[in-house]
C-alpha positions as CSV (number, residue, x, y, z in Angstrom):
1,X,-14.6,-3.7,7.4
2,X,-16.1,-0.3,8.4
3,X,-17.6,1.9,5.6
4,X,-16.5,-0.1,2.7
5,X,-18.9,-1.6,-0.1
6,X,-19.5,-5.2,-0.6
7,X,-19.4,-6.9,-3.7
8,X,-16.5,-9.2,-5.4
9,X,-14.1,-6.8,-3.7
10,X,-10.8,-8.7,-2.9
11,X,-10.6,-7.6,1.0
12,X,-13.9,-9.8,1.1
13,X,-11.9,-12.9,0.3
14,X,-8.7,-12.1,2.5
15,X,-9.8,-13.8,5.6
16,X,-7.8,-11.8,8.0
17,X,-8.6,-13.7,11.1
18,X,-7.3,-17.0,9.9
19,X,-4.0,-15.8,8.2
20,X,-2.0,-16.3,11.3
21,X,-2.4,-18.4,14.7
22,X,-2.1,-16.7,18.3
23,X,1.4,-18.4,18.6
24,X,2.6,-16.8,15.5
25,X,1.8,-13.3,16.4
26,X,4.3,-11.1,18.4
27,X,3.9,-8.1,19.8
28,X,6.6,-5.8,19.4
29,X,8.5,-3.0,21.6
30,X,9.2,0.5,19.9
31,X,12.9,-0.8,19.5
32,X,11.6,-4.3,18.4
33,X,9.6,-2.3,15.8
34,X,12.2,-0.3,14.4
35,X,14.5,-3.2,14.0
36,X,11.6,-5.5,12.3
37,X,10.4,-3.2,10.0
38,X,14.1,-2.0,8.7
39,X,14.7,-5.9,8.3
40,X,11.7,-6.3,6.1
41,X,12.5,-7.2,2.3
42,X,13.2,-4.2,0.3
43,X,10.3,-4.9,-2.4
44,X,7.3,-6.9,-3.0
45,X,7.8,-9.7,-5.7
46,X,6.4,-12.0,-8.1
47,X,5.5,-15.3,-7.4
48,X,9.2,-16.6,-8.7
49,X,11.0,-13.9,-6.1
50,X,11.9,-11.3,-8.9
51,X,11.8,-8.3,-7.4
52,X,8.7,-5.9,-7.8
53,X,7.6,-2.4,-6.1
54,X,9.1,-1.1,-3.2
55,X,7.8,-1.6,0.4
56,X,7.6,1.9,1.4
57,X,4.7,2.1,4.0
58,X,3.9,0.7,7.2
59,X,0.2,1.3,8.6
60,X,-0.5,0.3,12.3
61,X,-4.1,-0.3,13.4
62,X,-7.2,-2.4,13.2
63,X,-8.8,-3.2,10.0
64,X,-11.8,-1.0,10.8
65,X,-9.8,1.8,11.8
66,X,-7.1,1.9,9.0
67,X,-9.6,1.2,6.3
68,X,-12.2,3.5,7.6
69,X,-9.5,6.3,7.5
70,X,-8.7,5.6,3.8
71,X,-12.2,5.6,3.0
72,X,-12.8,9.1,4.6
73,X,-9.9,10.2,2.4
74,X,-11.6,9.1,-1.0
75,X,-9.8,5.6,-1.2
76,X,-11.6,2.9,-2.8
77,X,-11.2,-0.9,-2.4
78,X,-10.6,-2.8,-5.5
79,X,-12.3,-5.7,-7.2
80,X,-11.2,-9.0,-7.1
81,X,-9.6,-10.0,-10.4
82,X,-11.9,-12.2,-12.4
83,X,-13.5,-12.2,-15.8
84,X,-15.9,-9.2,-15.2
85,X,-13.3,-7.2,-13.6
86,X,-11.2,-7.8,-16.7
87,X,-13.7,-7.0,-19.2
88,X,-14.3,-3.6,-17.1
89,X,-10.7,-2.7,-17.2
90,X,-10.2,-3.5,-21.0
91,X,-13.1,-1.3,-21.7
92,X,-11.8,1.7,-19.6
93,X,-8.4,1.2,-21.2
94,X,-9.6,1.4,-24.8
95,X,-12.2,4.2,-23.7
96,X,-9.9,6.0,-21.4
97,X,-12.9,5.9,-19.0
98,X,-12.4,6.1,-15.2
99,X,-12.9,2.8,-13.3
100,X,-13.2,3.4,-9.6
101,X,-12.9,-0.2,-8.4
102,X,-10.1,-1.2,-11.1
103,X,-8.3,-4.4,-9.7
104,X,-4.4,-4.5,-9.5
105,X,-1.9,-7.0,-10.5
106,X,-0.8,-9.7,-7.7
107,X,2.4,-9.0,-5.8
108,X,3.9,-11.2,-3.2
109,X,5.2,-10.9,0.6
110,X,5.1,-13.4,3.3
111,X,4.8,-16.1,0.7
112,X,1.3,-15.1,-0.6
113,X,-0.2,-12.1,-2.9
114,X,-1.4,-8.9,-1.2
115,X,-4.4,-9.3,1.2
116,X,-6.0,-6.1,0.3
117,X,-5.5,-3.4,-2.0
118,X,-7.1,0.2,-2.3
119,X,-6.9,2.7,-5.1
120,X,-7.8,6.5,-5.4
121,X,-9.0,7.0,-8.8
122,X,-8.4,10.1,-10.9
123,X,-10.1,11.0,-14.2
124,X,-9.4,8.0,-16.3
125,X,-8.1,4.2,-15.7
126,X,-4.7,5.6,-16.8
127,X,-4.1,7.6,-13.8
128,X,-4.4,6.6,-10.1
129,X,-2.9,5.9,-6.7
130,X,-2.7,2.6,-5.4
131,X,-2.1,0.6,-2.2
132,X,-1.2,-3.2,-1.6
133,X,-1.3,-4.6,1.9
134,X,-0.4,-7.4,3.6
135,X,-1.1,-8.0,7.3
136,X,2.0,-8.9,9.3
137,X,2.8,-11.6,12.0
138,X,3.5,-8.6,14.3
139,X,1.6,-6.0,16.7
140,X,2.5,-3.0,18.2
141,X,0.9,-2.1,21.3
142,X,-1.7,-4.7,20.6
143,X,-2.4,-3.3,17.2
144,X,-1.7,-5.1,14.1
145,X,1.0,-4.1,11.5
146,X,0.2,-3.8,7.8
147,X,3.1,-3.8,5.2
148,X,2.3,-1.9,2.2
149,X,3.5,-0.8,-1.2
150,X,2.2,2.4,-2.8
151,X,2.7,4.0,-6.1
152,X,1.1,6.6,-8.6
153,X,0.2,5.2,-11.9
154,X,0.6,7.6,-14.8
155,X,-0.3,5.4,-17.9
156,X,-1.8,2.1,-19.1
157,X,-0.3,-0.1,-21.8
158,X,-1.6,-3.5,-23.2
159,X,0.3,-6.5,-22.3
160,X,-0.2,-10.3,-22.7
161,X,1.6,-10.8,-19.3
162,X,-1.2,-9.6,-17.2
163,X,-4.6,-11.6,-16.3
164,X,-6.3,-8.2,-17.0
165,X,-4.2,-7.6,-20.4
166,X,-3.1,-4.2,-19.2
167,X,-0.4,-3.0,-16.8
168,X,0.2,0.5,-15.2
169,X,3.5,2.6,-15.7
170,X,4.5,4.3,-12.4
171,X,5.7,7.8,-11.6
172,X,9.4,7.1,-10.9
173,X,9.1,9.5,-7.9
174,X,7.6,6.8,-5.5
175,X,8.5,8.9,-2.4
176,X,5.8,11.4,-3.5
177,X,3.1,9.0,-3.3
178,X,4.2,7.4,0.1
179,X,4.1,11.2,1.6
180,X,0.7,12.0,-0.5
181,X,-0.7,9.1,1.8
182,X,0.9,10.3,5.0
183,X,-1.1,13.5,4.1
184,X,-4.5,11.8,3.5
185,X,-4.0,10.5,7.0
186,X,-3.1,13.7,8.6
187,X,-6.2,15.1,7.0
188,X,-8.3,12.4,8.4
189,X,-7.7,13.4,12.0
190,X,-6.7,9.9,12.7
191,X,-2.9,9.5,12.4
192,X,-1.6,9.1,16.3
193,X,2.2,8.1,15.4
194,X,4.3,9.1,12.5
195,X,8.1,7.6,11.8
196,X,10.2,6.7,9.2
197,X,12.6,3.9,8.8
198,X,15.0,2.6,6.8
199,X,14.5,-0.8,4.7
200,X,13.7,0.3,0.9
201,X,17.4,1.2,0.0
202,X,18.1,4.5,-2.0
203,X,18.2,5.0,-5.6
204,X,18.9,8.5,-6.9
205,X,17.4,9.4,-10.5
206,X,21.0,9.4,-12.2
207,X,20.9,5.5,-11.0
208,X,17.1,4.6,-10.6
209,X,16.1,1.1,-9.6
210,X,13.7,-1.0,-12.1
211,X,10.3,-2.9,-11.1
212,X,8.9,-5.8,-12.8
213,X,7.4,-4.4,-15.6
214,X,10.6,-2.3,-16.2
215,X,9.1,1.1,-14.9
216,X,12.2,3.1,-13.3
217,X,11.8,4.7,-10.0
218,X,14.0,6.4,-7.5
219,X,13.8,6.8,-3.6
220,X,15.1,8.0,-0.5
221,X,15.0,4.6,0.8
222,X,12.9,5.2,3.7
223,X,9.5,3.8,4.8
224,X,6.9,5.8,6.4
225,X,5.2,4.4,9.6
226,X,1.9,5.6,10.6
227,X,-0.2,4.6,13.5
228,X,-4.1,4.9,12.9
229,X,-6.3,5.8,16.2
230,X,-9.9,5.0,16.4
231,X,-10.7,8.6,17.6
232,X,-9.8,12.1,16.4
233,X,-6.3,13.1,17.0
234,X,-5.5,16.8,16.7
235,X,-2.2,17.5,15.2
236,X,-0.6,18.7,18.3
237,X,-1.3,15.2,19.7
238,X,0.7,13.3,17.0
239,X,3.7,11.2,18.4
240,X,6.7,11.4,16.1
241,X,8.9,8.7,16.3
242,X,12.4,10.0,16.3
243,X,14.1,7.0,14.1
244,X,14.8,9.1,10.7
245,X,14.5,12.9,9.8
246,X,11.0,13.4,8.4
247,X,10.7,14.7,4.7
248,X,9.2,17.7,3.8
249,X,5.5,16.9,3.6
């Protein structure tokens, strides 16, 4: 993975090349792409299938292109969840410090936990944006398709239900985190195509949904679909996929 550090990070354990056999991978047409993305589950889940945070981002591109674009905009990989990372997380929680590579809890899609997670830390461990990504068995124009969940953490609380003894509270406006990521990729000048599809299911502030840890959230119900290029792309060159109206980014 280009430009990413090494040393006990979760992506180093993912084994992307062996997740699927060649016979399992299907290259989609643009019409099939929309159909398959809308048919995905609305949300991630825990290992027992209980509904977690919404799957609201789709990234299309090679691992090098996708993760290099994110790293250029200040996104960091996360440490694998182990005793050392737990100790650092608890220390940062108690002191209110910033832990740049703090691990994220496991959520599931395609019968496995996330393949990789990234985060953009802010001043303390209580605040960060984070992304979980799963490599799908689909490609588009030969490029891998990554299904993701993104949210913004606005607080941390202690819990015995988590291996790290802490859990983050998410900002209920999950669409803001989704669109913030789109803006980051626009700024990286690597975004070559952008569209939005249904699939999450809408929830209004007056009747929000709830994730696994009891945090409420609301959403317009759309997934952002972003294709990443290996070359610099001017804003005037971006292909807009006319599936759903673009939100005000």
